[in-house]
N, C-alpha and C positions, 0 to 999 in steps of 0.2 A: 365183247367178243375176244379181244386180245387177252383178257384174263383167263378165259376158258382155254384158249390155245396155249398160253404159257403154263397153265396148270396141268394140262394134258401132257405137255412135253416134260414138265418137271417130274412127273410120275411115270413117264414112258408109256403113256396110254395112246392107243390109236383110235379109240372111240370115247365119246363123252356122253354121259347120261345127264340130261338137263331137266331140272325142275326148279321153279322159282319159289323163294321163301314166302311170298304173299299168297301161296296156295296151300293151306294146311291139310286139305283132304285129298291126297293123292290116291289114284287107283293103284295102290301098291301091289295088289293081288295079281296084276297083269305085267309087272316089271320083267319077270323072268322070261315069259313068253315073248314079249317085245324084243328083248335083247337077243334071245335065241334066234328068232326070225330075222332080225337085223344081220346078225353074224352069218347065219346059214345062207341067207340070200345075197350076201355081199352088197348090202344097200349102203348108200351114202347118208341117207336120212330116213328115220323111222319115227312115227308118231301115233298116238292113240286118237282115233277119230270118233266124234260124236258123243264123247263122254261129257259130263257136266263141266262147264268152264271152271278151270282151276284144278281139275283132277287128272289131267293128262301129263305126259312127260314126253321128252324127245330123246332119241339116240342119234348122235351126229358123229360121223367119221371126222377125225382130225383133218384129213385132207380136204373135206368139204368145207370145214370152218376156215381153213387157210385160203381156199379159193374164194369164199365169200368175203373174207377180210381183204384180200388182194384186189378183187374185182369190184367189190361193192363200194357204195358211197358212205358218207358219214352216218346216215341213218341205219345202214346195214352193220356198222361197227358198234352199234349201241347195244342196249339190252334186247333188241329185236334180232337175236342171233340167227333165227331161221328165215328172216324176211328175204334175204337175197335168194335163198333156195326156193322159197315160195314164188318169188317173182321170175325165177329162171328154172322152172320145173323140168324142162326138157334137157337141161345140162346135168341133171342128177338122177341117180337111181333111187326112187322113193318107195317106201313101204308104208301103207296105211293099215294099221292094226284096228280091226273092227271087233269090238267086244260083243258079248251076248246082248240080245235085244233089250233086256231089262235095263242095262247100263247105258244104253244110247239115249241120253237125255241132255242134249246140248242146250236146252232152254233153261236149265238149272245153273245158278251161279254159286260156285263153291270157292271162288277167289275172294281176296280181301283187298279191294281197291277203294272202297267207299265206307262211310260209317254204317250204311245199311248192310253191306257185306259182312262187316265185323259183327254186327248184331246177330245175323244169321249164323255165322261161324260159332259164336258163343252159345247160342241156343242149341245148336247141334251138339257141341261139346258137353254142355251141362246136362243134356238128355242122354247122350250115348257114350261119353268119354270117361266114365267113372273108373274104369279098370286101369287107365293109364296106358293101355295098348292101342295100337293103330285101329281105327274104326273101319271095317269093311265098307266099301262104297255101296254095296247092296243095302246095308243097314241104314246108311245115310239117305239114300233115295227112298227107301220104304218109309223112313221117318218123315221126310218131306211130303210124300204122298199122303200119309196119314195126318199130317199137320199142314194143310195147304196155306194157312195163314202165315206160317213161317217162310215158306217158299215165296210167297207174295211180297214179302218185305223188300226184297232187292230185285224183283222181277222186271221192274221198269228202268233199271240202270242201263244206260247205253253200253253196247259191247266194246266199242273203241278198239284200239290196236292190240289189246291183250288177247283178242280172238283171231288174230291174223293167221295163225297156223291152221285154223279150221277151214281156211279157204282151199286147202288141198282137197281135190275131189277125185 
């Protein structure tokens, strides 16, 4: 978390767009809408809700990060940058971006935390990534729906802490 704060200050940013590198299939098509809603609504924290695990991202105000760092414990100062906000929802103004129904597939894993996840990511890329351009999330979901054996490969991997942000209701 301190690296995020220091990086934001270094470039004079007052908001941080956060996405982790172990999530190769970001819902990039929704980034502009999420940021616009965050800024227009003067939110402290904004996130994409119910998209496949690993395709979401967060927009966090620098002030909210500093509050989390100052008031949180060691676990809040780790890579779980939004955990303090999640545990203290009433102290922050939060926006939950809800995408179109087709994209609301939280049961799908598009993160790479396990060997099974890596296999799924590679199968998606080998089938859809030939152009070298970002793959739209709709295409990935359609591919997984048409190839349920691929989605099944990592369907039994426990969610763990990487899903903590999805606890926002």
